[in-house]
PAKOL-886006 format. One record per residue (C-alpha): residue in one letter; x, z, y. Coordinates in nm, 4 decimals. Example, Ala and Ser with C-alpha at 12.3 -4.5 7.8 and 13.67 -1.06 7.14 Angstrom:
A_1.2300_0.7800_-0.4500
S_1.3670_0.7140_-0.1060
! end
This chain:
M_4.1367_-0.9773_0.8064
I_4.0804_-0.7367_1.1176
Y_4.1218_-0.8694_1.4843
V_4.1426_-0.6619_1.7757
G_4.0511_-0.7542_2.1625
V_4.1353_-0.5570_2.4405
D_4.0259_-0.5872_2.8035
G_4.2398_-0.3743_3.0375
G_4.2437_-0.3022_3.3898
G_4.3213_-0.0110_3.6563
T_3.9959_0.1983_3.5779
R_3.9609_0.1723_3.1885
T_4.1192_0.0000_2.8852
R_3.8630_-0.1114_2.6110
A_3.9197_-0.2204_2.2710
V_3.6888_-0.3914_2.0173
V_3.7585_-0.4477_1.6581
V_3.6217_-0.7231_1.4430
D_3.6543_-0.8945_1.1124
A_3.7033_-1.2380_1.0319
E_3.3585_-1.3764_1.0827
G_3.3560_-1.1774_1.4145
R_3.1369_-0.8930_1.3333
E_3.1974_-0.5939_1.5530
L_3.3347_-0.3131_1.3593
A_3.3865_-0.0722_1.6236
R_3.5060_-0.0297_1.9581
A_3.7213_0.2469_2.1978
E_3.8004_0.3284_2.5459
A_4.1363_0.4542_2.6847
P_4.2528_0.5316_3.0577
G_4.3252_0.2205_3.2716
A_4.6407_0.0712_3.3151
V_4.7822_-0.2600_3.4843
A_5.0740_-0.4540_3.3523
S_5.3923_-0.4340_3.5357
H_5.7486_-0.5079_3.4813
V_5.8318_-0.1880_3.6777
A_5.6366_0.0408_3.4404
P_5.5163_-0.1473_3.1258
G_5.4921_0.1662_2.9334
R_5.1962_0.2759_3.1117
V_4.9796_-0.0465_2.9960
I_5.1519_-0.0420_2.6379
G_5.0617_0.3420_2.5923
A_4.6795_0.2547_2.7127
V_4.6376_-0.0460_2.5084
T_4.8027_0.1559_2.1858
A_4.5851_0.4396_2.2408
A_4.2442_0.2035_2.2631
V_4.3574_0.0193_1.9698
H_4.4567_0.3451_1.7707
E_4.1130_0.4707_1.8327
A_3.9021_0.1706_1.7638
C_4.0915_0.0835_1.4387
G_4.0290_0.4435_1.3334
A_3.6708_0.4085_1.3953
A_3.6423_0.0847_1.1933
G_3.8765_0.2277_0.9042
A_4.1252_-0.0676_0.9637
G_4.4560_-0.0010_0.8696
L_4.7754_-0.0922_1.1310
P_4.9205_-0.3352_1.1565
V_4.5804_-0.5676_1.2219
E_4.6427_-0.9370_1.2156
R_4.6454_-1.0237_1.5721
V_4.5714_-0.7999_1.9037
W_4.4782_-1.0282_2.2315
A_4.4745_-0.8174_2.5376
G_4.3419_-0.9342_2.8576
L_4.5086_-0.7323_3.1332
A_4.4909_-0.7073_3.5095
G_4.8484_-0.7848_3.6336
A_4.9270_-1.0035_3.3626
G_4.9159_-1.3204_3.5847
Q_5.2904_-1.2406_3.6661
A_5.5112_-1.3855_3.4342
I_5.7826_-1.1156_3.4583
S_5.5147_-0.8372_3.4015
R_5.3762_-1.0231_3.0870
A_5.7209_-1.0588_2.9218
A_5.7892_-0.7123_3.0035
V_5.4608_-0.5866_2.8308
L_5.4897_-0.8456_2.5441
N_5.8435_-0.7183_2.4665
G_5.7203_-0.3565_2.4601
F_5.4597_-0.4474_2.1832
E_5.7465_-0.5900_1.9381
E_5.8123_-0.2967_1.7660
S_5.4719_-0.1204_1.8232
G_5.3167_-0.1851_1.4604
L_4.9812_-0.2722_1.6044
A_4.9661_-0.6115_1.4927
R_5.1259_-0.9134_1.3226
E_5.0794_-1.0860_1.6490
V_5.0120_-0.9706_2.0241
V_4.8969_-1.2056_2.2531
I_4.8952_-1.1200_2.6364
G_4.6903_-1.2972_2.8800
T_4.4884_-1.1983_3.1925
D_4.1621_-1.0174_3.2225
V_3.9941_-1.3051_3.3740
E_4.0453_-1.5106_3.0652
V_3.8866_-1.2579_2.7994
A_3.5589_-1.2588_3.0596
F_3.5441_-1.6098_3.0277
A_3.5645_-1.6272_2.6905
S_3.2992_-1.3907_2.6860
A_3.0719_-1.5699_2.9384
F_3.1512_-1.9389_2.7646
P_3.2389_-1.8765_2.4281
E_3.2068_-2.2584_2.3977
G_3.1655_-2.5797_2.6148
P_3.2255_-2.6364_2.9673
G_3.1413_-2.3574_3.2314
V_3.2639_-2.1846_3.5614
L_3.2996_-1.8232_3.6195
L_3.3334_-1.6815_3.9537
I_3.4982_-1.3405_3.9363
A_3.4218_-1.1188_4.3006
G_3.5024_-0.7880_4.2904
T_3.8079_-0.6132_4.4549
G_3.9540_-0.9490_4.4056
S_3.8022_-1.2977_4.3616
I_3.8988_-1.5999_4.1497
A_3.7104_-1.8927_4.0163
W_3.8165_-2.0083_3.6169
A_3.6726_-2.2942_3.4365
R_3.6712_-2.5222_3.1514
T_3.6088_-2.8651_3.1078
S_3.4159_-3.0510_2.8256
D_3.7623_-3.1329_2.6717
G_3.8881_-2.7917_2.6824
E_4.0859_-2.8277_3.0025
V_4.1073_-2.5065_3.1823
L_4.1095_-2.4990_3.5656
R_4.1350_-2.2149_3.8349
S_4.0528_-2.1764_4.1865
G_4.1730_-1.8692_4.4311
G_4.3110_-1.5699_4.2285
W_4.6387_-1.5605_4.5042
G_4.6136_-1.1733_4.5632
Q_4.5297_-0.9879_4.8960
H_4.7636_-1.1424_5.1144
L_4.7314_-1.5261_5.0071
G_4.3735_-1.5198_4.8926
D_4.0834_-1.2893_4.7465
E_3.8260_-1.4744_4.9941
G_3.4751_-1.3468_4.9695
S_3.6062_-1.0346_4.7677
G_3.5268_-0.6953_4.8317
Y_3.8676_-0.6259_4.9574
A_3.8149_-0.9139_5.2111
L_3.4882_-0.7973_5.3011
G_3.6006_-0.4196_5.3569
R_3.9078_-0.5168_5.5260
D_3.6887_-0.7450_5.7556
G_3.4615_-0.4535_5.8356
L_3.7384_-0.2229_5.9566
V_3.8624_-0.5077_6.1713
L_3.5336_-0.5515_6.3139
V_3.5383_-0.1779_6.4146
T_3.8834_-0.2392_6.6167
R_3.7305_-0.5310_6.8198
A_3.3953_-0.3577_6.8871
H_3.6144_-0.0597_6.9935
D_3.7973_-0.2937_7.2609
G_3.4937_-0.4554_7.3725
R_3.5828_-0.8043_7.2328
V_3.2530_-0.8056_7.0471
P_2.9388_-0.6037_7.0644
P_2.9098_-0.2627_6.9221
T_2.8291_-0.2434_6.5412
L_2.6780_0.0125_6.3276
L_3.0187_0.0039_6.1038
S_3.1891_0.2264_6.3813
D_3.0520_0.5380_6.2925
V_2.9856_0.4272_5.9222
L_3.3329_0.3400_5.8283
L_3.5155_0.6124_6.0079
R_3.3090_0.8852_5.8158
A_3.3954_0.6559_5.4892
C_3.7711_0.6755_5.5958
A_3.7395_1.0278_5.7055
V_3.8953_0.9524_6.0301
K_3.7697_1.0666_6.3633
R_3.9022_0.7890_6.6084
V_3.9347_0.4279_6.5714
D_4.3091_0.4422_6.5695
G_4.3048_0.6682_6.2778
L_4.2338_0.3465_6.0744
V_4.5829_0.2305_6.1500
G_4.7186_0.4901_5.9403
W_4.4310_0.4825_5.6969
M_4.4757_0.1280_5.6301
G_4.8731_0.1734_5.5653
E_4.8148_0.4292_5.3017
A_4.5131_0.3062_5.1155
T_4.4786_0.0758_4.8043
K_4.3147_-0.2013_4.7551
S_4.0448_-0.0717_4.5664
E_3.9760_0.2052_4.8398
I_3.9411_-0.0957_5.0866
A_3.6915_-0.2696_4.8584
A_3.4952_0.0220_4.7970
L_3.3766_-0.0355_5.1975
A_3.2396_-0.3494_5.1231
P_2.8946_-0.1988_5.0359
L_2.8790_-0.0350_5.3322
V_2.9377_-0.3775_5.5046
V_2.6496_-0.4956_5.3108
A_2.4206_-0.2002_5.4026
A_2.4848_-0.2530_5.7535
A_2.3983_-0.6239_5.7551
D_2.0367_-0.5299_5.5838
E_1.9932_-0.2835_5.8742
G_2.0388_-0.6163_6.1128
D_2.3637_-0.5245_6.2455
A_2.4905_-0.8967_6.3789
G_2.8742_-0.8471_6.3076
A_2.8107_-0.7259_5.9468
S_2.5714_-0.9762_5.8806
E_2.8499_-1.2551_6.0217
L_3.0935_-1.0978_5.7905
L_2.8443_-1.1008_5.4816
D_2.7794_-1.4845_5.5451
R_3.1202_-1.5642_5.5681
S_3.1889_-1.3631_5.2388
V_2.9079_-1.5812_5.0529
R_3.0313_-1.9135_5.2045
E_3.4011_-1.8470_5.1190
L_3.2778_-1.7760_4.7220
A_3.1069_-2.1101_4.7567
E_3.3851_-2.2984_4.8813
L_3.6169_-2.1316_4.6269
V_3.4116_-2.2865_4.3133
E_3.3826_-2.6215_4.4737
P_3.6800_-2.7676_4.3556
L_3.5681_-2.6887_4.0066
R_3.2670_-2.8809_4.0032
S_3.3977_-3.1686_3.8070
A_3.4382_-2.9286_3.5295
A_3.1069_-2.8198_3.5037
D_2.7675_-2.7391_3.6966
R_2.6970_-2.4230_3.5587
M_2.8305_-2.1121_3.6285
V_2.8325_-1.7274_3.5657
L_2.8940_-1.4412_3.8286
W_3.0972_-1.1380_3.7275
G_3.2720_-0.8619_3.8972
G_3.1375_-0.5562_4.0997
L_3.0328_-0.7308_4.4254
V_2.8173_-0.9958_4.2644
A_2.7466_-0.9371_3.8910
N_2.4230_-0.7289_3.7782
D_2.3394_-0.5328_4.0776
G_2.6269_-0.5972_4.2793
P_2.5676_-0.5750_4.6834
V_2.5731_-0.9552_4.7410
G_2.4786_-1.0814_4.3872
E_2.1458_-1.2284_4.4692
R_2.2926_-1.3654_4.8154
V_2.5624_-1.5493_4.5982
S_2.3375_-1.6666_4.2975
A_2.0688_-1.7911_4.5929
A_2.3514_-1.9867_4.7817
M_2.4967_-2.1543_4.4600
A_2.1978_-2.2669_4.3439
A_2.0999_-2.4176_4.6877
R_2.4388_-2.6324_4.6553
G_2.3331_-2.7490_4.2904
W_2.4784_-2.4970_4.0847
T_2.3012_-2.3880_3.7816
V_2.3620_-2.0017_3.7730
L_2.3373_-1.8504_3.3991
D_2.2192_-1.4883_3.3280
R_2.4619_-1.3727_3.0778
A_2.5944_-1.0675_2.9652
V_2.9793_-1.0776_3.0111
D_3.1821_-0.8482_2.7442
P_3.5228_-0.8747_2.8044
P_3.6851_-0.7201_2.5365
L_3.4403_-0.8603_2.2904
G_3.5539_-1.2036_2.4326
A_3.9266_-1.0877_2.3568
A_3.8229_-1.0233_2.0197
E_3.6877_-1.3837_1.9709
L_4.0251_-1.5082_2.1171
A_4.2119_-1.2879_1.8783
R_3.9939_-1.4403_1.5885
T_4.0455_-1.7866_1.6483
G_4.4154_-1.7582_1.7734
T_4.3593_-1.8876_2.1190
P_4.6703_-1.9166_2.3274
A_4.6901_-1.7539_2.6519
H_4.6779_-1.9698_2.9952
P_4.7475_-1.7172_3.2276
V_4.7299_-1.7449_3.6055
P_4.8896_-1.5653_3.9163
D_4.7099_-1.2381_4.0001
! end
């Protein structure tokens, strides 16, 4: 039997083909798309393209036994249902399971046993599994209600700092010139229009600039960075009962992420064991497909 795991987000969609023993046969990549009930065809097309290419490379015919797709945006029940309905006549697999990109990342970080995955990139969420298999989460409420400590929050707060410095409410900051250049505006009041049109990802892309200013000794940026680390530590605290070991994932904290070392040190100081593990979300999704694990989606 052949199984396919998919990890899909706004940047790219990746598919991995495995056999009944979990051996990887092939993988492929397609353009990114986010699960949405408004335009479900985009993510269906992206997943279909990735699966077709990966199965072709593996010499596997369709339909495969099961496709497990972890998709950004699938935490919303209405979006998840719209996408799943679209796959009913796709011919990709005898069964298609739709979950979130968080779930497939966790499956890769912790194939078995308890653990906590802290994800901090554009947004933020912590996901855990207890020793008896119960799934828990903290955060993941999106940019309006959550995303504490995320790249989006750090970029947004950097812009707020610039406006406050402009008013004289706080001391001058290096970020004033840095963020005006990054946003391609000449005056601070131009940030209002920029913010109104910017995407969440564009705002999150400012986070490394805040980190760089903190590294140069900017007091305001340093305060924002300290708060970001503290909020990530607070995000995982409710999950301590599940496990005392964690993996960091996401562009802000994983690998060479701009605040990875700071967050790792802060977690260790709070008694967490931070594991150095490679995270391969599409391969995690393939294992979920092979084992027939159901989805446990959370709100995005």
